[in-house]
N, C-alpha and C positions, 0 to 999 in steps of 0.2 A: 284562428289566423287565416284559414282557407277561405272564410267568408269575407274577410277584409282585404280588398285589393288596393286601397288607397291609403297613403301614408304622408306624413309631413316630410319625412326623409327616408330615402333608401341608401343603405351603406352596403357597398359591394366589397366583401372581404371581411371575415370575422375573426381575424387574428388580433394582435396587440393594438395596432393602430385603429382598426375598425371597432373593436370592443371599447377602447378608450373614448372614441368619439361618441359611441352609443351611450356610455355611462353619463357623459355630460348632457346629452340630449334627453336621456331618460329622467335625469334629475330635474330637467326643465319641463317635464310632462309632455314632451313631444312624442307623437306616434312614429315609431321607428321600425323599419324592417332591415335586419341584417341578412344578407345572402352570402353564404360561404361554401366554397368547394372542398374545403378540408385539406388544402395543400399549402401550408405556410412556408415561407422562404427558408426558415431555419430548421426544417424537419430532419435534415441530415445530421445535425449536431447533437451530441448527447447532453451537453450542459450549456447553460446560458450564463454569461459573466458581465460584469460592469453595469449591473442594474441593482441599485441599492435595495436592500431587503430581500432580494432574490438571487444574490450572487452564488453561482454554482448550481442553481436549480435546473431541473429538466424542463426544457421549453414547453413541452406539452402539458406539464402540470401547471405552469404559470397560466397558460391559455385556458385550461379547464377551470381553474379557480376564478379567473377573470370572467369567463362566460357565466359561471354560476352566480357571481355577484351582479353582473349586468342584468341578467334575466329576472332578478328579483324586482326590477322596476316594471310594473304592469304594462306600460305603454311600449316596451321594447319586445319585439318578436324576432325569432331566429328561424331561418329557412336553410336547410342543408341542400345545396344544389349549385349548379353552374349558371351564372348569368351569361347569356350567349349574344344578346343584342340590346341596343337601346335606341330610343328616338325622342326627339323634342316634341312636346305636345303643346296645346294652347295653354294649359295650366301648369306645365312643368315637364315631367319626363315619364317615359314608359320603359320598363325593363322586362325583357322576355327571358324565361328560364328554360333550361334544357328539357324540362318536363312538359313544356308547352304553355305553362301558366304565365300570366303577365301581371305586373304590378305597376302602380303609378305613384308618383310623389312630386311634391313641390321642389325639393332639392335632392341632389345626388352627391354622395361622398364615395370616392374611389380609394379603397385601402387594399388594393389588389396585389401589392408587392411586385417583385420581378422574378423572372425565371433565368437561372444561370445556364449558360451554354458551355457544356463541358468539352474540353479538347479531346482529340482522338489519341488518348494515352491510356493504355490498359491499366486498370487498377485505380485510375484517378477518382472516379465517382465513388468507389468503395471507401476511399480515404477522406472524401470531402466533408468538412465540418468536424473531422476528428483529428487527423494529423496533417492533412492538407487544408490550409486555412486561409482566410482572406483579410483578417483584421487583427492588428496587434493589440488593440484595446479590448476586443472580445475574447481573444485566445492567447495572446502573447505571453502573459505572465505564467501560464501553465507550462511553457516551454523555455523558461528563462535558463540560460546557460547551456541549452541544447544545441547540438550540431544542426544547423538550420539552412535550408535552401530558399532562395527566392526565384520562382519561375516566372520571369518577366524581363523586359528589356527597356532601355531608354529612360525617359523621365519617370515612368511609373516604377520601374525597378529602383532607380536612384532614391526616389521619395520613400519607398518602403524600407530601403536599406538604412536611411537616416533614422527612422523610427525604431527599427528592430535592433540596430546596433547597440542601443541602450539596454537591451534585454539579453544579448549573448555576444560573445567575441568569437564565436565559431560560425561565421556567416559566409555563404557562397551564393553568388548570383548565377543562375542558369539562363542564358540569354536566348536559347532556342535557335541558335544561328549566330551570325556575326553581330557583335555588340553595336549599340547605337548610342554611345555615351559621348558627351562633349569632353574636350581635353581637361577642363577644370574639374569635371565630375570624376574622371579617371584618376586625377591627382588625389582627390579627397577619398575615393574608394581605396586607393593604394595606401594612403596615410593611415586609414582605419583598418588596414590589413584584411580587406574584404576581397576574396577571390572572385574571379570571373571565369566561368566555363562556357565556351562558345560551342555548345553541342545541343542537339535536340533530344528531349526525353522521349523514349519509346514506351516505357513501362514503369510502373511503380510496384515494386515487390512489397507486399505487406502481409500482415497477419491480423485479420479481423479489423482492418482499417488502420493498423499501426504500421507506419512506414519502416521498412527494413533497408531497402536500396532503391536508388534511381538507376534504371538501366537506360543507357543512351543508344541511339540508333547505330553507332559504330561498334556496338557490342560491349563496350566498357561499362563499368558500373561504379557507384560510390554510395556509401552508407550515409543516411541522414536520419535524424529523429523527427524532424518536422519540415514542412515546406509551405511557404506562402505562395499563392498563385493569383495573378491578376487575369481574370477571365472575363469575356464579354457577357452581356445579359440582354434580355429583351423584356418588354412589358408583359406581365402575366395575362393581361386582358387587353384586347384591341378596341374595346368599347369606347374608352376616352378619346382615342384618336378618331374613331368613326363619328363621334359627336362633335369633332372640331377642336378638341383640346390640343394646344401647342405642345410639342415635344422638344426638349432641349437637345443641343448637340451631343451631350453625353447619353441621351436616351431616356431621361426622366420626364415625367409630366411637369410642365412649367407651372409653378405656383408663386404667388406673392408672399409677403410676410404674414398674411392671414390665412394661408393655405388655399386661397382662391385660384382656380385655374383660369385660363383665358376665355372660358365660356361662362357667362353669367349663370349662377345657380348651381355650378358644379365645383366641388372641392376635391382635393387629393391630399393624402397623408401617408406617412410611413415610407417604406423602401422605394415605392414607385415614384416618389418625387424628391428624394434626397440621397446624396452620395454617402451619407452617414448611416450605414446599415447596422442598427443595433436595436434591441428591445426597448432600451431607455428612450431613444429618439422616436421610435414608433409610438410609444405611449404618450410622449410629450406632444408630438405633432397631432396625434389623434385627439387629445384633450383640447388643444387649441382649436382644432377644426370643429369639434362639437360646440364649443362656445361661440365661434364665429358664425356657424350656421344658425344657431338659435338666435343670435343677435340679428341676423339678417331677416329671419322670419318675424321676429318681434317688431322690427322697424316697419316691415310691410303691413303687419296686421294692426298695429297700435293706432 
């Protein structure tokens, strides 16, 4: 692989979306290079759910098995490293790696995921993906009937409450200050007996990531079994933006129904381009991306 610097496709990101795209391309005999930094978005969580045939599996085990299967295709190569920059060339694109090496390709696929920005709450990161969670589809069933907090406000908190209310009747919204709900939302929250606490969380008391108490800035505390949190994120890689790819208002790479970005020859898949953060969605969008990239190359070469 070190002798080969030119590929049909470079995929940046070798987790579920990137590996899925690589498999589709490998099965079409495309020369593919996967560049991966080894920091998947869900590395904090011990179990992956809502992905048929792998429900409850350890995320790293799913990825390891996928990598093993993908690399059985001779035209797919894997490079462990960080892509640090990219540029458009006459024949496609050039990607530079932190080692100083450079690789070129006709097409680019970004499967780079996103990076969560943790709030300044002691113990938050230790619980993230374990008992502080982001998605009722990925983790909610495991906390059915549990005393649950939603650390969010306004529309985001209300939407999460509507979904989680089906999983537990012990639900409290922590608004981190004065609430920002509309009158009709307050009426529905009250009807469903969902409490609102207008306080800021200072610390999460836990044992090995298992929540015990939320401690508020006024010194009071309340016990919970789980907490949903709506936190901001940023793109894990700034290369798509540097190449001109448009970013949506929510912060995702803008793609069309075929996973094409706004820059010809560049595709994106997985968490970096979808608000639906799940292994199943990453695999699905990666598979579609691989097929669409292969189709584009086929049309150009036929």
